[in-house]
N, C-alpha and C positions, 0 to 999 in steps of 0.2 A: 636285650640287644645292646643297651647302653652300658656295658660293663667293661671292666678292664680287659676281658677276653677279646673284645673288639679291637682295641689298639694293639694287643699282644699279637694277634694274627697279622696285623698290618705292619708291625714293627719288624717282621721277618724280612721286610725290604730294608736290610740293614746296611747303612753306609759304613764304609771303612773308617777307622778312627781318624784318618787324615782327610776325610771328605769335608769339603767346605760347604756343600749344599745344605741349606737349612732343612730341618725336619718338616714333615708334611703338616704337622700341627700348626706351625708358624704360618703357612700359606692358607690353611683352612680358617684360622682366626682372622687373618688379614682380609679374606674374601667376605667375611661377615659384615664388615664395615665399609669395604671399598667397592664391592660389586655393584654396578648399576642396577642389576636385576634385583638384588636385595633392597637397594635404596627405593626402587620403584614399588616393590611389594610393601615395604614399610609405609611409604607415602599413601599407597592405596588403602592400607589398613586404617591409617589415620583419617583419611577422607571418609571411608565407610562408617567409622565410628562417629565422626562428626555429623554425618547425614542421619545416623540413627538418633543422635541427640536432637537434630532439627525435627525429625518426625515425632519424637517423644514430646517435644515442646509444644507441638500443635494440640496435644491432648491436655495440656496444663492451663491453668488460668493465665490470662494475659491482661496486663495493665497498660492503659494509654493515658497520657496527660496532654492537655492543650490549653492554650491561653490566647486571648485576643485583646487588643486595645483599639478603640475606635474614637476618632474625634468628629463629633457631629456639629454641623453648622448651627443648628437650633436645638435647644432643649425642648422636650415635650413634658408638660406637667398638667396635672388635673387637680382642680380645687373641689374638695368635698365639703359642703357646708356642714357646720356643726348644728346640733340641736340643743336647745336650752342653754345650758352653761358650757356645753362642749364647743371648743373653738373649731374654726375651719381647719381642715387638714389638707396639706399640699402633697400630692403624690407625684414623684418624678418617674415618668414612664421611660423617657429617653434622655439620659444626662448628656452634657456636652462632652465629657470625657468618660467613655464607657469601658469598663473592665469586666472581662468574663473569664473564669477559669473552670475547666471541666476535667474530671477524673472518671475514667470508665474502666470497669473490671468485667471481662468477658470470660465465662466458664463453659466449655463444651460439656453438655449433659449427655447427649446420645449422638454419637457420630461413628457408626459401625465401620464405615469405609476407612476413616483415619485410624481407628483402632487397629485394623488389620494391616494397614500400610506401615504403621509404627512397628508392628511385630515383624513384618517383612524386612524393614530396615535393620532391625536388631539382628535378625538371622543373617542378613548380608554382612553385617559387621563381624559376626562370628565366622562366617565363611572366609572373610578377608584375612583373619588371623591364621586359619588353617592354610590358606593359599600362601601366606608369607612363609610358613614353615615348609611348605612344599617347594617353594622357590629356593629357600636356603639349602634344602637337600639336593635340589638340582644343581645348584652352584657348587656344592661340595663334591658332587659326582664329577662335574667338569674339572674341578681343581685336582681331584685324585687322578683322573685319567691323564691330564696334562703333566702333573708332577711325575708320575711313573714313566711317562714318555721322555721327560727330561733326563731322568736317571738312566733309562735305557739308551738314550742317545749318547750320554756321557760314557757309558760302558762301551758303546759301539766305537766311539773315538779311540778309547784305549785299545780295543781289538784291532782297529785299523792301523794304529801306530805300531802295534806288535807285528801285524802282517807286513807293514812297510819295512820294519827292522829285519824281518826274516828274508824279505825280497832283496834287501841290500847285501845280506850275507850271501845269498845265492848269486848275486851279481859279482861279488868279490871272488867267490869260488869259481864261477865260470871264467872270470878274467885270469885267475891263476892257472886254470886248466888250459886256457887258450895259450898262455905264455909258455906252458910246458909242452904244448903241441898235442895235447890229448883231447882237445875240444875245438869245434869249428867256430868261426866268427859268428855263425848264426846263433849259437848258444849264448854268446855274449849279448847279441842284439835282443834276443828273446828275454834275457834276464833284465836288460835295461828297460825294455818295454813293460815288463811286469812291475818294476820299480815305479815307473811313471803312472801306471794304472793304479797302483796303491796310493801314490800321492793324490790322485784325483779322488780316490775312495775316501781318504782322510779329509780332504777338503769338503766333500759332500757331507760327511758325518759332522764336521764342525758347523756346517750350515744348518743341519737339522737341530743341533743343540741350540744355536742362536734363535731359530724360529720357535722352537718349543719353549725356550726360556722367555722369549718376549710374550708368547701367548699366556704363560703362567703369570707373568708380571701384570698383564692386562686384566687377568681375572682377579688378582689378589692385591695389587698395588705394592708388592714386595719384589725387589730385584733379586733373582736367584744368584747365588754364588756358584759359578760354574768353572772356577779355576781348576778344581779337581772334583772327581766324581766318586761315587760309591759303588757297591756291588749289590746285585739283585740276589736275594735268597728267599727261599720258601721251603718249609719242611715237607711239602706235598701231602699234608694231612687232609683227609676227607672232611667235608662239611657235615654238619648234623643232618639227619634225615629231612626230607623236604617238608614233612609235617610240622617241623619246628619253625619253618619260615612261612607260616600262614597266619599272619596277625589278623585281629579283628579290623573291620572297616575303619573304625574311628582311630586306629593306630597308624593308618596310612594317610598323611596330610592331604595328598592330592584327591584321594577318594572322599575324605571327610569334607573337603571344600566343595566337591561336586554334590554331595548329599545335602549340605546346607544351602547351596545355590538352588537346588531343586525345591527344598522346603520354602525358601524365600519366594520363589516364583509361584508356588502354590498359594502362599499367603497373599501375594500381590493380586493373584487372580480372584481370590475370595474378596479382597478389598474392592476390586473393580465391580464385582457383582453387588456388593453392598451399596454401591452408588444409587441403586434402585430404592433404597430405604431412606426415609426422611431423617433429618437431623434436628436436634433440639439444642438450643444455646441459651444460657442464662446471662443477663447483663445487669450490672448495677452501676448507675451513673450518678455522680455527685457534681453539682454545679454551683459555683459561687459568682455573684455579680453585684455590681453597685447599682443595677437597675432592677430592683425588686418588683417594680410595677405594682399591680393590684394584689399580687400574692402577699406582699408585705414581709417577705423574708429574703435576706441576702443569699442564703444557701438553701438548696433544695436537692432532693435525691429522687431517683426513679429506678425501680426494679422491673425487668422485663424478661419474659420467657419467649424466645423466638422459635418458630417452626419454619423449616424450609425443605423444599423438595423440588427437584428439577428433572426434566427428561427431554432429550432431543434425539434426532436421528443418528447421532454419533455414539449414543450410550451403548446400544447393543453391539455394534462392531467393536467398540473398545473392550467390551467384556470378552468377545470371541478372540480378540488379539491377545489378551492376557492369558486366556486359557491355552491358546496355541503356544505362547511363550513358556507356560508350565510344561506342556508336552515336550518342547525342545529341551528344557532343563532335565526332564526325566530321561530323555535319550542320551543327553550328555553324561548324566550320572551313570547310566549303564555302560556307555563307552569307557568312562573313566574306570569303572570297576573291572571291566574286561582287560583294559590296558594295564592296570596296576597288577592284577593277578598274573597276566601273561609276562609282565616284566620280571616278577619274582621267579616264575617258572623258568624263563629264559636265562636269568642270571644264575640260578642254582645249577642248571644244566651246563651253562658256560663254564662255571668253576670246575665242575667234574671233568669236562672235556679238556680244559686248560691244564688240569693236573696231569692228565695222560700225555698231553702234548709236551709239557715241560719235562716230564720224566724221560720221554723219548728224545727230546732235543738235547738234554744233558748227556745222555748216552751217546748220541750221534756226535756231539761236539768232542767228547772225550776220545771216542774212537778215531775221529777224523784228525784230531791233534796228534795222536799217536802214529797214525798212518803218515802224516806229514813229516814227523820227526824221522820215521824209518826211511821215507823216501829221500830225505836229505842225507842221511848216513849212507844209504846205498848209492846216491849220486857221488858222494865223496869217494866211495870205494870203487866207483866205475861200474857198478852192477845195475844201474838204473839210468834211464835217459832223462834229459832235462825236461822233456814234455811230461814224463811221469812225475817229476818233482813239482813242476808248475801246477799241474792238475791237482796234486795232493794238497798243495798250499792253498789253492783256490777253494777246494772242498772244505779245508779246515776253517778258513775264514767264513765261508757261507754257513757252515754248521754252527760256528760260534755266534754269528749274527742271529741265526734262527733261535739259538738257545737264549740269548739276551732278550729278544722280543717275546719269546714264549714265557719266560719268567716274569717279564713286565706285564704281559697280558694276564697272567695268573693272579698276581697280587692286585692288579686293578680290578679283575672280575670279582675278587672277594670284597673289595670296597663297594663295587656296584651292587652286589647282592644286599649289603647292609643298608645302603640308601634306598633300595627298592622296597624294603620292608619298613621304612620309616625311621631308621636308626641313624643318628648323627655320627659322623666319623670323628668328632671331637668327644672326648671322654665325658665332658659335662654338657654336651650339646642337647638341645631341646627341639 
């Protein structure tokens, strides 16, 4: 899916050589770094990865250091008499200035609950990566839809301007016929009203360009150049059979994220059940002091293996809560799977339908434009009424507007199909 063919099919939305609007790749690239949705997804990924590191750290040895200084009002000493030639020994139990330093190394030996919690955190981190990819595709989908609407609106401005030019010609023709006495004042008034209607139509098209361009800028951080527009084009080729658009679950980021979220929830439920099991911890403590006392050594160490187990009335409800959370995650995974597969099916069928609509709209626009030209010639010759001319011109504009929107919908639906199957719209997207 991530091949040159993807962009080739989309490049059929070809801007005219004089078009100032940037290519879609520029906006897709801008959205990757500008979009708040992408920024949030990346931050969430970083947070989940950091939390996985925290959970992993609980399983590794931990070192703690402490030191104290105490000033005692009185020293405490003990005299131990010597025997024979051995002199009397003075032992300081509590010195006036007492210094103590302690280093403690704690090593988790058996902690099944924390082991499973660490695994769940790691799976959540993997899910956040998939979710970030899914968010990026969703943003690309929005950018594509908005971009093609900008191009369509620019084309509609051109069509509105042409309709206005034709209406002005009709007004001049009606005025000339009125001056020659072959047309009524009503014909001139109708022609003038049609010109004003087309002015309003052009203003509305300009407004739609402005709105769509601002939406595109908000998505991508890039200001669209809309001083001139391009043309919509598509060769109306059929997409590959639907079977070609049925990727494996892991190729659809949104579905992969849901699967990993379910796996993490199941691991966390297992971790909660393991709180019923005891834990073992090993500690090694080294202490140095200037008050050796009766031990007779300034530095001593101690190794301990600790056993702990706890149970209260909240333990079992907590287990049930985590199991229910796992059930919720399974339901979300199934919903995500159905939604992803339905999105592909809908997108593929939408392309097929839009091909038929675009083909029909092009024919209708061509025929209506020819009918409008014929009506103008017949009106000049006096063999058609002005109402016939106005209706033909209105039909021609409506058909051209429908053709523009149909072509925009077609190229957009091709883009939506590719994002639905997990393919980036950028050639080197991931």
